[in-house]
C-alpha positions, 0 to 999 in steps of 0.5 A: 433620825440620823444618829449624828444629830446630837441636838436630839440626844437630851430629848431621847435621854429625857424619855429614859430618865426613869431608867437612870438606874439601868444607865448606872448613874447612881450619884447625883454628883460625880464622886471625886470630880465635882467640876464635871457636874457643872460642864455640859456639851451644850445648852440642851444638856443643861436643861435636862441636867445631863452633865459630863460627870453623869455621862462619865458615871454611866460609861464607868458603870457600863465598863465595870459591868462588862468586866464583871461579866468577863471575870465571871466567865473566866472563873467558870471556865477555870472551874470547869478545867481545874475541878473536872471530877468534883461537883462544882466542876461538873456544874461548870462544865454544864454551864460552859455548854 
């Protein structure tokens, strides 16, 4: 299946509808941008209620989780360098390996 065949995306999305939480789509309506819930890329997206707003929610959620992972890694790195001889510094040093 070619990845550029965008007509199949709603059907693929329908197979994963039970996993909306893992897509980080938490709200039925997009907060602060209600007009995006009425816009769809084409007619097929409308059938599956996959609006531009829901895709935006998913993208924002994925970026937020990515930033949390990066911040957690930076915190552990700083703990391992700044508190080398304390218990938490030793734990952070082991976690870095």
